[in-house]
C-alpha positions in Angstrom: 39.2 -32.8 13.7 40.7 -32.9 10.6 39.5 -29.5 8.6 39.5 -28.2 4.4 42.9 -25.5 3.8 41.7 -22.3 5.4 42.2 -20.1 2.0 42.9 -16.0 3.1 43.0 -14.3 0.0 43.5 -10.1 -1.3 41.9 -8.5 -4.1 43.7 -5.8 -5.8 42.2 -1.9 -7.0 44.6 -0.3 -8.9 43.9 3.3 -9.8 43.6 4.6 -13.5 46.9 4.8 -14.9 47.6 7.0 -17.5 50.6 9.1 -18.6 52.1 12.4 -19.8 54.0 12.7 -22.4 57.0 15.5 -23.0 55.8 19.0 -23.2 58.3 21.6 -24.0 58.4 26.3 -24.1 59.8 28.2 -26.8 60.3 32.1 -27.2 61.0 34.4 -30.1 61.1 38.0 -30.5 60.4 38.8 -34.3 63.2 37.1 -36.2 66.2 38.4 -34.8 66.3 35.1 -32.4 68.5 37.8 -29.7 67.3 35.6 -27.1 66.2 31.6 -27.6 65.6 29.5 -24.6 64.5 25.5 -24.4 62.5 24.3 -21.3 61.9 20.2 -21.7 60.1 17.5 -19.3 60.9 14.2 -20.6 60.1 10.5 -19.2 57.1 11.5 -16.7 55.4 8.6 -15.4 52.0 8.4 -13.5 52.1 4.9 -11.6 49.1 3.5 -9.3 49.2 2.8 -6.4 48.3 -1.1 -5.1 45.8 -2.7 -2.3 47.5 -5.3 -0.9 46.0 -6.7 1.6 48.5 -9.2 4.3 47.5 -11.3 6.7 48.9 -12.3 9.6 48.2 -15.5 11.8 48.5 -16.9 15.2 47.2 -20.6 15.7 46.8 -21.5 20.0 46.1 -25.3 20.6 45.5 -26.6 24.0 45.0 -30.1 24.4 47.1 -33.2 24.9 51.1 -32.7 25.9 52.3 -28.8 25.7 51.3 -26.4 24.1 51.3 -25.5 20.5 51.3 -22.0 18.5 52.0 -21.8 14.8 52.2 -19.2 13.5 53.2 -17.3 9.5 51.3 -14.3 7.2 49.3 -14.8 3.8 50.0 -13.5 1.1 47.8 -14.2 -1.7 48.4 -18.0 -1.4 46.0 -20.5 0.3 47.0 -22.1 3.6 46.9 -25.2 6.0 46.2 -22.9 9.1 44.7 -26.2 11.6 44.6 -29.7 11.0 43.8 -31.9 14.2 43.1 -35.1 13.9 42.5 -36.9 17.3 40.6 -33.4 18.8 39.3 -34.8 22.5 36.8 -33.8 25.0 38.2 -29.6 27.2 40.7 -29.4 23.9 40.5 -25.4 23.5 42.1 -23.6 20.9 42.3 -20.0 19.2 42.9 -18.4 15.6 44.0 -14.9 15.7 44.5 -12.1 12.5 45.5 -9.2 11.9 46.1 -7.3 8.7 49.1 -5.4 7.3 46.6 -2.8 4.9 49.8 -1.6 2.5 49.5 1.6 0.5 45.9 2.9 0.6 43.7 2.5 3.6 40.6 -0.4 3.0 37.7 -1.8 3.8 38.0 -5.1 4.9 35.2 -8.3 5.4 35.0 -11.7 6.4 34.1 -14.9 4.6 33.7 -18.0 5.4 32.2 -21.5 4.5 31.5 -25.3 5.9 33.2 -28.1 3.9 33.0 -30.6 5.4 30.8 -31.7 8.4 30.3 -35.7 9.0 30.4 -38.9 10.6 33.3 -40.2 9.1 33.0 -43.6 10.7 31.2 -45.1 14.1 32.9 -46.5 17.3 30.6 -48.6 18.9 29.4 -46.0 22.0 28.7 -43.5 18.9 26.2 -45.4 17.5 24.8 -46.5 20.7 24.7 -42.3 21.6 24.8 -41.5 17.8 21.8 -42.3 15.3 22.9 -40.5 12.2 25.6 -42.8 10.9 26.2 -40.5 8.1 24.0 -43.0 5.5 21.5 -40.0 5.2 21.5 -37.0 3.7 24.5 -34.6 4.4 25.8 -32.8 6.7 24.8 -35.0 9.9 28.4 -34.6 12.0 27.9 -33.6 15.2 30.9 -32.0 16.0 30.8 -28.9 14.0 27.6 -28.0 16.9 29.6 -29.2 20.0 32.4 -27.4 19.4 31.9 -24.2 21.1 33.6 -20.8 19.2 33.7 -16.6 19.8 34.5 -14.9 17.1 35.5 -11.5 18.5 38.0 -8.3 17.7 40.9 -8.3 19.8 40.9 -6.8 23.3 36.7 -5.7 21.8 33.3 -6.6 21.0 32.6 -9.9 19.9 31.0 -10.6 16.3 28.9 -13.7 16.4 29.3 -16.8 19.0 27.3 -20.0 19.1 28.9 -23.2 17.3 31.9 -23.8 15.2 29.3 -24.4 12.6 27.1 -21.5 12.9 29.7 -18.9 13.1 31.2 -20.6 10.5 28.1 -20.2 8.4 27.2 -16.7 9.5 30.3 -15.5 7.8 29.2 -17.7 4.3 27.1 -14.4 2.9 29.8 -11.9 4.4 30.3 -9.8 7.4 31.5 -6.3 7.5 35.2 -5.8 9.2 35.5 -3.1 11.2 38.8 -1.0 11.7 38.1 1.5 15.3 35.1 -0.5 16.9 35.9 3.0 19.2 34.2 5.4 17.2 30.5 5.3 15.2 30.1 3.9 12.3 32.2 1.3 10.6 35.6 2.6 10.0 38.3 1.6 7.4 41.3 -0.8 8.1 44.0 1.7 8.2 47.7 1.0 6.2 49.4 -2.2 8.6 47.0 -1.4 11.4 43.2 -1.8 12.7 41.8 -4.6 14.3 42.6 -8.0 14.6 40.0 -10.5 14.6 40.6 -13.7 17.1 38.4 -17.0 16.9 37.9 -19.3 19.6 36.4 -22.5 20.5 36.6 -24.9 23.1 34.8 -28.2 22.5 33.2 -29.5 26.0 34.2 -31.8 28.6 30.0 -32.9 29.2 30.3 -33.9 25.5 28.5 -36.7 24.4 30.1 -40.3 22.5 28.4 -38.9 19.1 31.1 -36.9 18.5 33.8 -39.2 18.2 34.9 -40.0 14.9 33.2 -36.6 13.5 34.8 -34.5 11.8 34.2 -30.5 10.9 35.4 -28.3 8.3 35.8 -25.2 7.0 37.2 -21.8 4.8 38.0 -18.4 5.8 38.6 -15.2 3.3 39.3 -12.1 4.1 38.7 -9.0 1.1 40.4 -5.8 0.7 38.3 -3.1 -0.9 40.4 1.0 -1.7 38.2 2.8 0.7 38.9 5.4 -1.6 35.3 5.9 -4.1 33.7 3.2 -2.2 31.6 3.3 0.7 32.1 -0.4 2.1 28.8 -1.6 1.4 29.5 -3.5 -1.5 29.1 -7.9 -0.5 32.4 -9.7 -2.0 30.9 -12.3 -1.1 27.1 -12.2 -3.4 27.1 -11.8 -7.1 24.3 -9.7 -7.4 22.2 -7.1 -5.2 18.5 -7.4 -5.6 17.7 -3.8 -3.9 14.5 -3.3 -2.2 11.4 -2.9 -5.1 13.4 -5.3 -7.7 12.6 -8.2 -9.1 14.6 -11.5 -7.7 13.2 -12.9 -10.6 14.9 -10.8 -13.0 18.8 -11.7 -11.0 18.0 -15.2 -11.0 17.1 -15.5 -14.6 19.8 -13.2 -15.3 22.4 -15.5 -13.1 24.6 -18.5 -14.0 25.4 -21.7 -11.6 27.1 -21.4 -8.7 26.3 -17.4 -8.5 25.1 -16.0 -4.7 22.2 -14.0 -5.3 22.2 -11.2 -1.9 18.5 -10.3 -1.3 18.3 -6.3 0.2 15.7 -5.5 2.9 12.4 -4.8 1.9 9.1 -7.4 0.7 9.0 -8.4 -2.4 5.9 -9.6 -4.1 6.7 -12.5 -6.7 6.2 -16.0 -6.6 10.2 -16.7 -7.7 11.7 -20.0 -9.6 14.8 -21.4 -8.7 16.0 -23.5 -11.9 19.4 -22.5 -11.9 21.9 -24.2 -8.6 22.1 -20.7 -7.6 21.7 -19.5 -3.5 20.1 -17.3 -2.8 20.0 -15.0 0.6 18.1 -12.2 2.7 18.8 -10.4 5.2 16.9 -12.2 8.0 14.0 -13.0 8.7 11.9 -10.4 8.6 13.9 -8.0 6.6 13.6 -9.5 3.7 9.9 -11.4 2.7 8.9 -12.8 -0.3 5.4 -12.4 -0.2 3.0 -14.7 -2.2 1.3 -12.2 -5.4 -2.6 -12.7 -5.2 -2.8 -15.4 -8.6 0.4 -18.1 -9.0 2.0 -20.3 -12.4 1.6 -24.3 -11.0 4.4 -25.5 -11.4 4.8 -29.4 -11.3 2.2 -31.8 -10.8 2.0 -34.1 -7.5 -1.7 -36.9 -7.9 -2.7 -35.4 -10.2 -3.4 -31.3 -8.5 -1.0 -28.7 -9.5 0.8 -27.3 -7.2 0.9 -23.6 -6.7 4.5 -22.4 -5.1 6.0 -19.0 -3.8 9.2 -19.5 -4.1 10.2 -22.6 -6.1 13.6 -24.5 -6.0 13.9 -26.9 -9.6 16.7 -27.9 -9.9 20.1 -29.4 -7.7 22.6 -27.3 -5.9 19.2 -24.7 -5.8 19.1 -22.8 -2.2 17.8 -20.2 -0.2 19.1 -18.4 3.0 17.9 -16.1 6.0 14.7 -14.8 4.4 10.9 -14.8 5.7 8.2 -17.0 2.9 4.7 -15.4 3.6 2.1 -17.0 1.6 -0.3 -14.0 2.2 -2.6 -16.7 2.7 -3.4 -16.6 -0.5 -4.3 -20.7 -0.8 -7.8 -20.2 -1.2 -8.1 -20.6 -5.9 -4.7 -22.2 -5.9 -5.6 -26.0 -5.7 -2.7 -27.3 -4.0 -0.8 -24.5 -2.0 3.4 -24.2 -1.4 4.9 -21.8 0.6 8.5 -23.9 -1.0 8.3 -25.7 -3.3 11.6 -28.6 -3.9 10.9 -30.5 -7.0 13.4 -32.9 -8.2 16.0 -31.1 -6.5 18.5 -31.6 -4.0 17.7 -28.9 -2.4 19.1 -27.0 0.3 16.7 -24.4 2.9 18.4 -22.7 5.7 17.7 -19.6 8.2 14.3 -19.3 6.7 10.4 -18.7 7.9 7.5 -19.9 6.4 4.1 -18.5 7.2 0.5 -17.7 6.5 0.6 -20.6 3.7 -3.4 -21.5 4.2 -6.8 -20.1 3.4 -7.8 -17.1 3.9 -10.0 -17.0 6.7 -8.4 -21.0 7.5 -10.3 -23.7 6.5 -10.1 -27.4 6.2 -9.3 -27.7 2.7 -6.3 -30.6 2.9 -3.3 -28.1 1.3 -1.7 -25.5 2.5 2.5 -26.8 3.0 4.7 -24.7 4.1 8.2 -26.8 2.4 7.6 -29.2 0.2 10.0 -31.4 -1.0 8.6 -34.2 -4.0 10.0 -35.9 -6.5 8.7 -38.5 -9.0 11.9 -39.8 -11.1 12.9 -41.7 -9.4 16.8 -40.1 -9.1 18.1 -40.6 -5.8 19.1 -37.2 -4.1 18.8 -35.1 -0.7 16.3 -31.9 0.0 18.0 -30.1 3.8 15.8 -28.1 5.5 18.3 -27.1 8.9 16.9 -23.7 10.8 14.3 -22.3 9.8 11.0 -21.8 11.4 7.9 -22.8 10.2 3.8 -21.5 10.9 0.1 -21.0 10.3 0.3 -23.5 7.5 -2.4 -25.4 6.9 -2.1 -28.6 6.4 1.9 -29.0 6.7 4.5 -28.2 8.3 7.3 -29.8 6.2 6.6 -32.4 3.7 9.1 -35.1 2.2 7.7 -37.0 -0.7 9.2 -39.5 -3.5 11.5 -42.3 -4.6 14.5 -42.2 -4.4 14.3 -38.3 -2.1 16.9 -37.7 1.5 15.4 -35.8 3.9 16.7 -33.9 6.1 15.0 -32.1 8.7 17.1 -30.1 10.8 16.6 -27.6 13.9 13.9 -26.1 13.0 11.0 -25.5 14.4 7.8 -26.2 13.1 4.9 -24.7 15.0 1.0 -25.5 14.7 -2.3 -23.0 15.2 -3.4 -25.3 18.3 -6.1 -27.2 18.9 -9.1 -26.6 15.6 -11.9 -28.5 14.0 -10.9 -27.3 11.0 -8.5 -29.5 9.9 -5.6 -32.4 10.9 -2.5 -30.8 10.5 0.6 -32.1 10.9 4.1 -31.1 11.8 6.5 -33.0 9.6 5.6 -35.9 7.6 7.3 -38.4 6.1 5.9 -40.1 2.6 7.4 -42.7 1.2 10.9 -41.3 0.4 14.2 -43.2 0.4 15.4 -42.1 4.1 15.0 -39.4 5.9 16.9 -38.0 9.2 14.4 -35.6 11.4 16.7 -34.3 14.0 17.2 -31.3 16.5 13.3 -29.7 15.7 11.3 -28.5 18.5 6.9 -30.1 16.8 4.5 -28.7 18.9 0.7 -27.9 18.7 -0.6 -29.6 15.5 -3.6 -30.8 17.7 -7.0 -31.4 16.1 -10.5 -31.6 18.1 -13.0 -33.6 16.5 -10.1 -36.8 16.6 -7.3 -37.7 17.3 -5.8 -37.6 14.0 -2.7 -34.7 13.8 0.6 -35.5 15.1 4.2 -32.9 15.0 6.1 -36.1 12.9 4.5 -38.4 11.4 5.7 -41.7 8.8 3.9 -43.3 5.9 5.6 -45.7 3.6 9.5 -44.9 4.0 12.4 -47.0 4.2 14.5 -46.2 7.0 13.2 -43.0 9.4 15.6 -41.7 12.6 14.0 -39.5 15.0 16.4 -38.0 17.2 17.1 -35.8 20.1 13.8 -33.5 19.3 11.1 -32.2 21.1 7.6 -33.1 21.0 5.0 -31.3 22.8 0.9 -30.6 22.4 -0.1 -33.0 19.2 -2.7 -35.2 19.1 0.0 -37.4 18.6 4.0 -37.4 19.0 5.4 -39.6 16.7 2.9 -41.3 14.3 4.0 -44.4 12.1 1.3 -45.6 9.3 2.1 -48.3 7.2 5.7 -47.5 7.8 8.7 -49.1 7.3 12.2 -48.9 9.5 11.0 -46.2 12.0 13.6 -45.0 14.7 13.3 -42.8 17.7 15.5 -41.9 20.4 17.2 -39.2 22.9 13.5 -37.8 22.2 11.4 -35.2 24.2 8.0 -36.5 23.7 5.5 -34.5 26.4 2.0 -33.1 26.7 0.6 -34.9 24.0 -2.6 -37.0 24.0 -0.6 -40.5 22.4 2.8 -40.1 22.9 3.8 -42.7 19.5 1.3 -44.2 18.0 2.3 -47.5 15.3 -0.9 -48.6 12.8 0.5 -51.4 11.0 3.6 -51.2 10.9 5.6 -53.6 12.7 9.4 -52.0 13.2 8.7 -49.1 15.2 11.8 -48.8 17.7 10.7 -45.5 20.2 13.5 -46.8 23.1 15.9 -44.6 24.8 12.7 -41.6 25.2 11.1 -39.1 27.5 8.1 -39.7 28.4 7.2 -37.1 30.2 7.2 -38.6 33.7 10.0 -40.3 35.5 7.5 -43.5 35.8 7.4 -44.4 31.4 5.0 -44.3 29.3 0.8 -44.4 30.3 -1.4 -47.5 27.7 -3.8 -45.3 25.3 -7.1 -44.5 26.6 -7.5 -43.9 22.7 -6.9 -47.5 21.3 -7.4 -51.1 23.8 -4.0 -53.1 24.0 -1.5 -52.4 22.0 0.1 -51.2 25.4 2.7 -54.2 25.9 6.2 -53.9 24.0 6.5 -56.3 21.9 10.1 -57.1 22.8 10.6 -57.0 26.5 6.4 -58.2 27.0 6.4 -54.6 30.1 3.4 -53.5 30.5 3.5 -49.4 29.9 1.4 -48.0 33.4 3.5 -45.5 34.0 1.9 -41.2 34.1 3.7 -40.0 31.0 2.3 -40.0 27.5 0.9 -43.7 26.2 2.2 -45.6 23.7 0.4 -47.6 21.6 1.5 -50.8 19.3 5.7 -50.0 18.8 8.7 -51.0 21.3 8.9 -48.3 23.7 11.2 -50.1 26.8 13.9 -49.1 28.1 13.0 -45.8 28.5 14.4 -42.5 29.8 13.7 -41.9 33.1 14.2 -37.8 32.7 14.6 -35.4 30.6 17.6 -34.7 27.5 19.4 -31.3 27.7 18.1 -30.2 23.5 
């Protein structure tokens, strides 16, 4: 594991500076000058106090050989805290940070960010276990997800835990630290004291070959704010904050490329258009809600139809994090209704809930897209959907379309309305993109009762599509490929679908190594005649699991995957 430097910085906040001039006093009585006195106060100065944060650090690494320990103190200059180039399953470590606040008690904040999450290279064992070889999209390595991490106060409560990737991403938009965890509320860090913070990590022994040669990099920063005249609520990782009752669009219009705009809890009824490379971050799903107004402006055209997104990301580098986008069932009167649109944009949508992107009442009109990444300029770019929850859409949960587009959908939940005779829904749709990686998702309940027209994941055209480690359950078709290019699916749990995998006019659909819901493998389709013989091995699908049709399915997994 080779990491970027972990940068620790200080912020100095000075008091007011002033001077007091000399003061003189004299006394006399008439003109007799019988008494004379002079008092002088000279060279008076008032010096501002100072705030300086020193961070003492210690690293402990328990790997091969002796336990390695290192320590030091940071005072304004970045440092490389860890650089492990040969991490092995079972290795553990701990990073401890203790604080020396000089002269003035301070509120402390902790920030962080991933700087790399890469495949780097693939050995033959890793290639057999991991489809994502780093050629599609961004941040496709598995090491950050595999390392288990806990951030906590020393001998105190846990701040956050999970994978190393999730812990660092939680720090991205600032986490306040408490100088005294034994008291109610948040306390300042006193001068020369306060609780230390520890980040413990381990690479489990049972990790698979998929992490071989991967790397994860990250940075950490600590921020100090003087307690006097501050209440500790100003988040130093944000460039601006939209308060409840404010306008997100006004903040966006006033921002510059690279800015991070926080959005307070509350419901904001407005259409938001992001045409700068900025990041919008809410207070969490359900806490910060961007709700569709009754009337939306069209932001782009596709196949002659005007598209009306509630949130529209329209430039490379635009990001949307940690909030809910609520279509409020305002689809009627909008030709193509969308929750989050990414138009000609290398955009990142993470930790976002998208809901109610339908007409009212729910109908069979062929629109209502939860998240739609669309390009029509032919430029190569990646759109990333990560850790999202998309539900109550009318037609498609997540869709990518356009030449040059790499669509990456990771660790998300996409849920249709279940059996319906209104419309044939699709969970994740890939349409004529350059490449797609669909990894770690749960896609369920896309089911059209009149005919088998819905799919958990459906692929049209496209040059290369990888489907890995997903759960596809209770759909008409778990995976469907229609006129598709090379499509490969591995280590997916495909259960409870009428057809587990369906290939129509798609000669290169490789779905070997998946769990079909039964130890004896997939069954033959009852909806389509023929197509039950594996075109490569000649085996017949005569098991009791989900059906397969006209795809390469043999060999298959005999037990479900722990996803």
